[in-house]
C-alpha positions in Angstrom: -15.3 -3.5 41.1 -18.6 -5.1 40.2 -19.9 -8.0 42.1 -19.6 -11.1 39.9 -21.5 -14.4 40.3 -19.7 -17.7 39.9 -21.7 -18.9 36.8 -21.4 -15.5 35.0 -17.6 -15.4 35.7 -17.2 -18.9 34.3 -19.2 -18.2 31.2 -17.4 -14.9 30.7 -14.0 -16.7 30.9 -15.2 -19.4 28.4 -16.5 -16.7 26.0 -13.2 -14.8 26.3 -11.2 -18.0 25.7 -13.3 -18.9 22.7 -12.9 -15.5 21.3 -9.2 -15.5 21.9 -8.8 -18.9 20.3 -10.7 -17.8 17.2 -8.7 -14.6 17.1 -5.4 -16.5 17.2 -6.5 -19.0 14.6 -7.3 -16.1 12.2 -4.0 -14.4 12.6 -2.4 -14.6 9.1 -3.7 -13.7 5.7 -7.3 -13.8 6.6 -6.9 -11.4 9.5 -5.8 -8.5 7.4 -8.6 -6.9 5.4 -8.3 -6.7 1.6 -8.5 -2.9 1.6 -5.6 -2.7 4.0 -3.4 -4.8 1.8 -4.3 -2.7 -1.2 -3.5 0.5 0.7 -0.2 -0.9 1.9 0.6 -1.9 -1.8 -0.3 1.5 -3.1 1.4 3.6 -0.4 4.5 1.4 -0.6 4.6 1.9 -4.4 4.2 5.7 -4.1 6.8 5.8 -1.3 9.2 3.7 -3.5 8.8 6.0 -6.4 9.4 9.2 -4.4 12.4 7.6 -2.6 13.9 6.5 -5.9 13.3 9.9 -7.4 15.0 11.7 -4.5 17.8 9.1 -4.6 18.6 9.6 -8.3 18.1 13.4 -8.1 21.0 13.5 -5.6 23.2 11.0 -7.4 26.1 12.0 -9.5 25.4 12.5 -13.3 25.0 9.3 -15.3 28.1 8.2 -17.1 28.1 6.5 -20.5 27.6 3.7 -20.8 24.7 3.7 -18.3 25.9 0.4 -16.6 28.9 2.4 -15.3 26.5 4.5 -13.2 24.6 1.6 -11.6 27.0 1.1 -8.6 26.6 4.8 -7.5 22.7 4.5 -7.7 22.7 1.4 -5.5 24.9 3.2 -2.9 22.2 5.8 -2.3 20.1 5.0 0.8 17.1 6.6 -0.7 17.3 4.4 -3.8 17.7 1.3 -1.6 14.7 2.5 0.6 12.7 2.8 -2.6 13.5 -0.6 -3.7 12.7 -2.0 -0.3 9.3 -0.2 -0.4 8.7 -1.7 -3.8 9.4 -5.1 -2.3 6.9 -4.5 0.5 4.3 -3.3 -2.0 4.9 -6.4 -4.2 4.4 -8.8 -1.2 1.3 -7.0 -0.2 -0.1 -7.1 -3.8 0.6 -10.9 -4.0 -1.6 -11.3 -0.9 -4.3 -9.2 -2.5 -4.2 -11.3 -5.7 -4.5 -14.5 -3.7 -7.7 -13.3 -2.1 -9.5 -11.1 -4.8 -10.4 -11.3 -8.4 -7.8 -9.6 -10.5 -10.4 -7.6 -12.5 -11.7 -6.2 -9.2 -8.4 -5.5 -7.5 -6.3 -4.2 -10.3 -8.1 -0.8 -10.9 -7.2 0.2 -7.3 -3.7 0.4 -8.5 -4.8 3.6 -10.3 -4.6 5.3 -6.9 -0.8 5.3 -7.6 -1.4 7.9 -10.3 -3.5 10.1 -8.0 -1.1 9.9 -5.0 2.0 10.4 -7.2 0.5 13.6 -8.6 -0.3 14.8 -5.0 3.1 14.0 -3.6 4.8 15.4 -6.7 2.9 18.7 -6.5 3.1 19.1 -2.7 6.5 17.7 -1.8 8.6 17.8 -5.0 7.3 21.1 -6.2 6.2 19.8 -9.6 3.5 21.8 -11.5 0.2 19.8 -12.0 -1.9 21.5 -14.8 -5.7 21.7 -14.5 -6.3 19.1 -17.2 -4.2 16.6 -15.3 -6.2 17.4 -12.1 -9.4 16.6 -14.2 -8.0 13.3 -15.3 -7.0 12.4 -11.8 -10.6 13.2 -10.8 -11.9 10.8 -13.5 -9.6 8.1 -12.2 -11.0 8.6 -8.7 -14.6 8.3 -10.1 -13.6 5.1 -11.8 -12.1 3.6 -8.7 -15.3 4.4 -6.8 -17.4 2.7 -9.5 -15.2 -0.4 -9.5 -15.4 -0.6 -5.7 -19.2 -0.5 -5.8 -19.3 -3.2 -8.4 -17.6 -5.8 -6.1 -18.8 -9.3 -6.4 -16.4 -10.9 -4.0 
């Protein structure tokens, strides 16, 4: 243990208390970075899509009229998980919109297209043709351009 002098200990405690107070005052919307809120919104949206896809894929065939099939869909835990993830993504997106310009934030939702293609290809076994990969690459380039053009 290092030898501490009285004045230094007192100043260190004051500094720590000041930092701690500032930290506690910032807990809330301003404490979470914008990029993290965007990531939560996008990942929750993608997770919601995949959960709902798995939920409806394992549900009984749709009856006619469609409304007769709704109760079975809402009994699927995967469908309910997907809807919950959508809710999380929506709440996160609302926080993003409160803090950022819509014209700057909205293009980041294009990450949904990219992540859905990746998840669909790797986890759902869907074929992703080369032209689609090229389009996804262009989407990524656009997102990078938008992120560098930030004004807020």
